[in-house]
C-alpha positions as CSV (number, residue, x, y, z in Angstrom):
1,X,-63.7,-5.8,44.6
2,X,-61.4,-2.5,45.4
3,X,-58.4,-5.0,45.9
4,X,-59.1,-6.2,42.1
5,X,-59.4,-2.9,41.1
6,X,-56.2,-2.0,42.7
7,X,-54.3,-5.1,41.1
8,X,-55.2,-4.0,37.6
9,X,-52.3,-1.4,37.0
10,X,-49.5,-3.8,38.3
11,X,-50.9,-6.8,36.0
12,X,-50.9,-4.4,33.1
13,X,-47.3,-3.6,33.6
14,X,-46.3,-7.0,34.3
15,X,-48.0,-8.1,31.0
16,X,-46.4,-5.1,29.1
17,X,-42.7,-6.0,30.3
18,X,-43.1,-9.5,29.2
19,X,-44.4,-8.4,25.8
20,X,-41.6,-6.0,25.3
21,X,-38.6,-8.6,26.5
22,X,-40.4,-11.1,24.2
23,X,-40.0,-8.6,21.4
24,X,-36.3,-7.6,22.2
25,X,-35.4,-11.2,22.2
26,X,-37.1,-11.4,18.5
27,X,-35.1,-8.3,17.4
28,X,-32.7,-9.3,14.4
29,X,-29.2,-8.0,15.1
30,X,-27.1,-10.3,13.0
31,X,-25.9,-8.8,10.0
32,X,-25.7,-10.8,6.5
33,X,-22.6,-12.9,5.6
34,X,-20.4,-11.6,2.5
35,X,-19.1,-14.3,0.8
36,X,-16.3,-13.1,-1.8
37,X,-15.9,-15.0,-5.3
38,X,-12.7,-16.1,-6.0
39,X,-9.6,-15.3,-4.0
40,X,-9.6,-12.5,-1.2
41,X,-5.5,-11.6,-2.8
42,X,-5.2,-11.1,-6.4
43,X,-2.4,-9.7,-8.1
44,X,-2.1,-8.2,-11.7
45,X,0.6,-6.7,-13.7
46,X,0.7,-2.9,-14.8
47,X,-1.5,-2.2,-17.4
48,X,-3.4,-5.9,-17.0
49,X,-6.9,-6.3,-16.6
50,X,-8.7,-6.8,-13.3
51,X,-11.9,-8.2,-13.6
52,X,-14.0,-8.1,-10.3
53,X,-15.7,-11.7,-9.4
54,X,-17.9,-9.9,-7.5
55,X,-19.3,-11.3,-4.0
56,X,-22.5,-12.7,-2.6
57,X,-24.6,-12.1,0.5
58,X,-27.1,-14.3,2.8
59,X,-29.1,-13.1,5.7
60,X,-30.5,-15.3,8.4
61,X,-33.6,-13.3,8.0
62,X,-33.8,-12.3,4.6
63,X,-31.8,-14.8,2.7
64,X,-30.0,-13.2,-0.2
65,X,-29.7,-9.9,-0.2
66,X,-27.8,-7.1,-2.7
67,X,-24.0,-6.8,-2.5
68,X,-22.9,-3.0,-3.1
69,X,-18.8,-2.9,-4.2
70,X,-16.8,0.1,-3.4
71,X,-13.1,0.8,-4.3
72,X,-11.1,0.9,-7.5
73,X,-7.8,-0.3,-8.8
74,X,-5.7,1.6,-11.1
75,X,-3.6,-0.6,-13.5
76,X,-1.5,2.2,-14.4
77,X,0.4,2.3,-10.8
78,X,1.8,0.0,-8.8
79,X,0.4,-0.6,-5.1
80,X,-2.1,-2.5,-3.5
81,X,-6.2,-1.4,-3.9
82,X,-9.2,-2.6,-1.4
83,X,-12.2,-3.5,-2.9
84,X,-15.4,-3.4,0.1
85,X,-18.1,-5.5,-0.4
86,X,-21.0,-4.8,2.0
87,X,-24.6,-5.8,2.3
88,X,-27.5,-4.7,4.3
89,X,-30.6,-6.2,5.9
90,X,-34.2,-5.3,6.3
91,X,-33.4,-4.4,10.0
92,X,-30.2,-2.3,9.3
93,X,-27.3,-4.9,9.9
94,X,-24.7,-4.6,7.4
95,X,-21.9,-7.1,7.0
96,X,-18.8,-6.4,4.8
97,X,-16.2,-8.2,3.4
98,X,-12.9,-7.2,1.0
99,X,-10.6,-8.3,-1.5
100,X,-6.9,-6.5,-1.8
101,X,-5.8,-6.2,-5.7
102,X,-1.9,-5.8,-5.9
103,X,-0.9,-4.6,-9.0
104,X,2.9,-5.3,-9.6
105,X,5.7,-5.0,-12.1
106,X,6.2,-8.2,-13.5
107,X,9.7,-8.1,-13.2
108,X,9.4,-8.3,-9.5
109,X,13.4,-7.1,-9.2
110,X,15.9,-6.7,-11.2
111,X,20.1,-7.1,-10.9
112,X,20.5,-3.7,-12.8
113,X,18.5,-1.8,-10.1
114,X,21.2,0.8,-8.3
115,X,23.3,3.9,-8.7
116,X,25.0,4.8,-12.1
117,X,27.7,7.2,-13.6
118,X,26.3,8.1,-17.1
119,X,28.4,9.9,-20.0
120,X,26.3,11.5,-22.4
121,X,27.8,12.2,-25.6
122,X,27.7,14.3,-27.7
123,X,28.3,16.6,-24.9
124,X,30.9,14.4,-22.9
125,X,29.5,15.3,-19.6
126,X,29.1,13.0,-16.8
127,X,26.4,12.9,-13.9
128,X,25.0,10.2,-11.5
129,X,21.4,8.6,-11.2
130,X,19.9,5.8,-9.9
131,X,17.7,2.9,-12.1
132,X,14.7,1.3,-9.7
133,X,11.7,-0.7,-10.8
134,X,8.8,1.2,-12.7
135,X,5.6,1.6,-10.4
136,X,4.0,2.9,-13.9
137,X,4.8,0.3,-16.8
138,X,5.3,-3.3,-16.8
139,X,8.7,-4.9,-17.2
140,X,10.0,-1.8,-16.9
141,X,13.1,0.1,-15.1
142,X,12.9,4.0,-14.1
143,X,16.1,6.3,-14.5
144,X,15.6,8.6,-11.3
145,X,16.4,11.9,-12.9
146,X,17.1,11.0,-16.3
147,X,19.2,13.1,-18.8
148,X,20.3,15.1,-15.4
149,X,17.5,17.8,-16.7
150,X,17.2,20.4,-13.6
151,X,13.3,19.3,-13.5
152,X,12.9,16.3,-10.9
153,X,10.2,15.0,-12.8
154,X,12.6,13.8,-15.4
155,X,12.0,10.3,-14.9
156,X,12.3,7.7,-18.1
157,X,11.2,4.3,-18.4
158,X,12.9,1.9,-20.3
159,X,11.3,-1.8,-20.9
160,X,14.1,-4.9,-20.4
161,X,13.4,-7.5,-23.1
162,X,15.2,-10.8,-24.5
163,X,18.7,-11.2,-24.6
164,X,19.4,-7.9,-22.6
165,X,17.6,-5.8,-24.9
166,X,16.1,-2.9,-24.1
167,X,13.4,-0.9,-25.7
168,X,12.5,2.9,-25.0
169,X,9.0,3.6,-25.2
170,X,8.1,7.1,-26.9
171,X,7.6,9.3,-23.8
172,X,7.1,12.8,-23.6
173,X,8.4,14.7,-20.0
174,X,8.2,18.0,-19.6
175,X,11.8,18.9,-18.2
176,X,14.9,21.6,-18.4
177,X,15.2,24.9,-17.8
178,X,12.9,26.3,-18.9
179,X,10.7,23.3,-18.8
180,X,9.4,22.2,-22.2
181,X,7.8,18.6,-23.6
182,X,10.8,16.8,-24.8
183,X,9.6,13.8,-26.4
184,X,12.2,10.8,-26.0
185,X,12.4,6.8,-27.8
186,X,15.1,4.8,-28.9
187,X,16.6,1.3,-27.9
188,X,19.9,0.1,-25.9
189,X,21.7,-2.9,-24.7
190,X,22.2,-3.9,-21.0
191,X,25.8,-5.3,-20.6
192,X,27.4,-7.9,-17.7
193,X,25.0,-9.2,-14.9
194,X,24.0,-5.8,-13.0
195,X,26.8,-6.2,-10.5
196,X,29.4,-3.1,-10.4
197,X,30.6,-2.1,-13.2
198,X,27.6,-3.6,-15.7
199,X,26.6,-0.7,-18.2
200,X,23.3,0.3,-19.6
201,X,23.8,1.7,-23.1
202,X,21.0,3.6,-24.6
203,X,20.7,5.2,-27.7
204,X,18.2,8.0,-27.7
205,X,16.8,10.2,-30.1
206,X,15.2,13.5,-28.3
207,X,12.6,16.0,-30.1
208,X,12.0,18.9,-28.8
209,X,10.2,22.3,-30.2
210,X,10.3,20.1,-33.4
211,X,14.1,19.3,-34.0
212,X,15.3,16.2,-33.2
213,X,18.7,15.1,-31.7
214,X,20.3,12.0,-31.2
215,X,22.7,11.1,-27.9
216,X,24.3,7.9,-26.4
217,X,23.9,7.3,-22.7
218,X,26.5,5.1,-21.3
219,X,25.9,4.2,-17.7
220,X,28.2,2.1,-15.5
221,X,27.0,0.9,-12.1
222,X,28.5,2.3,-9.2
């Protein structure tokens, strides 16, 4: 009788171990599978529209689970943006997936990118600056230091159209010394094929403090 009583604690521990092991084996450690709707890599052009196609998630225990989305896309600045999709099941396991949205300039590149010397009339003075692909306006190129103004933020976008015609959309830039708001617009022409000696000729109206002046900028590629 005493032997049986003495064996009871050991038997209880053994049974407890079996129950614990069984529960541990049944523990849910598998996260939901998050599947994207649409492509993982998407490209839109500057000022274009991105409509998120979303994602779905399925868990092996809970079935369909809710997907949360994080991340934003700025269609006014060329860059790569990541949208992250996540889903968590009842056991606390989280699955994720992601989509990369590239905001790009539709031009891709231009043979007119490069370094130029510029002659401004009236004024008849020269200076040098660079023309690069714009990262803020579609189908546009950007002068690095427009008008040789002292403010380094004086960057001007020009839009390249058909037949080498150029449009200068109205844009206000705080520049000069002292720095004041100056509004620029106008038109122009590309001359040549973008090789050395090619020109960008711009006819620009500049308005500052209510007064407007007209200038011709002749850029020659170095």
